[in-house]
N, C-alpha and C positions, 0 to 999 in steps of 0.2 A: 613498522608493523610487518610481521611475517605474512606470507601468503596464507590465507585461511585454508586448513585441510578440514573441511566440513562437508555437509550435504550440498550438493549442486543446486543453486537457486538462480531463477530469473525473476527480477522485479519488474513488472509492467506498471508504470506510475504516470500520473499527470502532475508531477512535482512542479511547484511554482505558483499554483493558484491558492489553494488552501494550505495551511501549514502542516496539516496532519501527515502528508506525504513526506515531508522533511523529517518529522519525528519517527515515522515507521522506518525510513532508511537508517536513521541514527540507532534505532533499537535493534534492527537486524545486524548491523555492523557491530555494535556494542556486545551483542550476545555471544559472538565468537563461534556460533554453531554452523555457520554456512560458508560455503565456497560460492561467493556471489559471482556468477559467471557473466551476467549482463544486467545493467540498468537500462531498460527499454522505455522510451518516453511516449506518451499517448495523448492524443487530441490536440487540436489547434496547431500553433506553430511549435512543432516537436523539436526543431532545432534549438529554439530558445529554451525549451524545457531541458534539453541535453546539456546546454551550457550550464544551467543551474545545478543539475546532477553532478557535472564534472567539477564545478567549483567546490561543492561539498566534499567530493571524493578527494580532491586536491588538498583541501584544508584538513581533511582527516588523515592525511598521509596514506591514502588507499588508492593510488593510481594504478594499482595491480587490477582494479575493477574496471572492465570495459563499459563504454556507453554506447547504446544504440539508438539511433533516430527512428522513431516510429512513423506511422502513417500520418501524414499532414491532413487535418480535417478542414482547417481554414487558417487564415493569417492572423487570427486574433492575437493582439499584443497588448501589453500593459496590465498583465496580471501582476499580482502584489510583489512577486519576487523577481519580476523581469529585470528591474534595474540593479539588483544585487549581483547579477552576473550578466551584464549587458555585453554587446559585441565588441565594444572598444576596450573595456577593462578586462574582459575575460573571453576572448575568441575561442571558439571550440578547437580550432587548429592548434591552439596553444596547450591543450590538454596533454599531459605526458603519458597518459594511458591510451589505450586503443579506443578509436571512435569508429563505429560502423554506420555509414550513411544509410545502408539498407539494414536497419535494426531487425526487422522482421526476418529477413534472410539469415542473419546471424543467430537469432533465436532458433530457427529451424535447424541450423547446423549443430548447435549445442545439444538440442533434444535428440537429434538422430545419432550423434556420435558419443553421447555420454554413456560410460559403462554403468553408472548408477542412475536409475530413473530421476529426472529432474523435477524439482518442485517449482511451480510458478506461483508467485504472490501477485495477485491481480488486484490493484488498488486504484483503478481508473475506470472510465467508461471503457467498454470492451472493443473499441475501434480497431485495434491491431489484430483481433483474432479472426475475422472473416478472411483477411489476407493470409494469415498463418495457416489456417485450416484448409483453404483452398490450394495453396501452394504446396502443402504437406498433409494430405489426408491421413497418412499413417502416423503423424506426430501424436494425435490424441491417445493412441495406444501406448505410445512410449514414455508419456508423462506419468510420473509416479503419483503427483498429488497437485491439485489446484486449490489454493486458499484465497478467499476474496472478501472484500468489503462490498456487499451485494444486497440490495433489496430491503424489503420492509414486510414482515410477515404478519404479525399481530399488532405491532406498534409502529407509529410513524415518527416524523421529526418532533422534537420537544417532548418525547415520551408520550405522545398522543395515543389514545386508545384506538384511533382510526389509522389504518396503515397509509403510508404515503407513496407517491411515485418517486422512488429513491433516485437520486441524481445519476449514479453510475449505470443504472438500468435505463431511465427515462432519456438520457442524453443520446443514446444509440440503441433503440429497443431491438432492431433486427440483429445487431451484433450480440446483444445480451441473449437473445434466443439461440443464436448459433452457438455461442460459447457454452450455454447451459446444457445444450443437447449433444455436445461433441463426444460424450462417452467417457471422458476422464473422470477420476474421483474428485469430488468437489466438497469443500467445507467452506461454509459462509458465515460471517458475522453480519446479519441484517441490523437495521436501526434498532431492532428490539434490544440489543446488547450494546453496540458501539455508539448508538445515538445518545447515550448518557455518559460517555467516557470523557469526563472533564476533570483535569487535574486541579486540585485546590489545596489549601491548608498545607500540611507538612510535606505531602508529596510534591506539591508545586514548589515549595521552598527548597526541597532537595534538588529538583531540576535546575532552578535558577542559581543555586549556590554550588553547582557541581565542581569537582576538582579536576575532572579529566579535561585536557585541552579541547577534545571533541565537544564537550557539553558547552564550553564557552563559545565555540563556533555556532552551535545550535541556538543558543541563547542570543547572540549577536544577530543572527539572521532572523530570529523571532522578533527582535526589536525592530528591525528594518521593515518587516512585514506588517507588524501592528501599527507602527507610525504611518506607513503608506495608506493603510485602510482606516486610520484613526480609531483603532480598536483599543480599548483600555484592557490590557492583560496584566494589571498589577496583582489582582487578587486571584485569578484563575486562568487556566489555559483556554484556548478555543476547544471545540470538540475533537477528540483524538479518535475519529472513526477509524483510519487506516492502521494506526498501531495496534488495534484490537486484532486485525487480520494478521499483522506481523506476529503477534503474541500467539495466535493459533498455529503458526508455522513452527514454533519452538517445539522441542521434543516433549517438554512438559508444560501444560497450560491449566493448572488446577483451578484457577479463578473462574473459569468458564464451564458451563454445562452444555454438552452437545446433545442434540436430539436428532435421530434419523427421521427424515421427512421426504415426501416427494413434492417438489416445488415446480410450478409452471409460470413462465414469464408471459403475461398476457400482451395482446397487441397494443394496449394503452400503457404499457410499462409498469404494471403491478406484478408482485411476486407472490402467487397465492398457493396455498396448500391444495394439492389435487392428487388423491390417492390413485386414480386410474390414469391421468394423463400427465402427471408431473415426473420430474427427474429426481431420482434418489440423491439426497444430499445429506451431509451432516450440518445441522443448523444450530449456531449458538443462539438459542432462544432466551437464555437466562444466565445471570451471574450466579456462581456457586453460593451456597449458604441457604439459610431459611428462605422459603418461597416469598417472593415480592421484596426481599431484603436486598441490601446492596453490599453485603460482606465481601463478596468476590470482586466487585468493582473496586472497593478500597484496596484489596490486595493486589489487583492489577495495577492500579495507579501508582502504588508505592514500588512495585517491582519495576515498572516501566521507567519511572523517574530515577530510581537508584541505579538501574542498569545503565541508563544513558549518562547519568551524572558521574558514575564511578570510574574505576580504571578499566579502559578498554583493553582487549587482548592485543 
């Protein structure tokens, strides 16, 4: 793989718990649109998460991509992919690429020194951002775009008509509030769109039968993940929340309709429209196509599957 000459990107991820982070990383790399300057791990044992990111990057032949260890929030171990890249079989010191123990510090260096404003893909609770913003108050003005899997505006988990306390917000409400009010341009996919992103049928078969070596890596790790959780994923994927945020980071994302709104993060972790007190954001409220239909969702699923399964740049 040649070094990517694309738009500079930092991925902030809690890779290793749910599988959608793994899929989002694969989609970003397979798209060929980005110069991924850092994969920064977030929440719990961020060193364990960094090992998982590093193993993926190694198997993808992308050790040009640095890994940063984010803010440890606790020592939770035993998430589903922990054993896929454990300390004995895949020590972080063995990664051939760069590892930054102070991942937030490296993110700040990248943001401050980049000639082109950096895009941040935020697909985790926002636990790294209070540190980043307090250490570098000027960073918010230097970031070009932040795209996130964030919140629940009109629909909740399971496509409920009652909004939910979405995990990335509710896990660290104070951090979510700081992140949302930092002043950088924000685009979000709330549960309204990403909460229904499940690959099935032809799209899922495309993914599982992919010809790219990278897709075999993803599928093998999916098997490890699903067996560990006793999840039956023969017919369909788990919910691909984070790949929708990755998709919104691409230069073209016709399957999604964005709506400008003002959103406020409440003290109990809800994301509510608030015309007077909210933060302006571009919000992916609906899939493209006829209202209430899922035409755009089908297009996204097929695009994501074929991009990850096909020949990578």
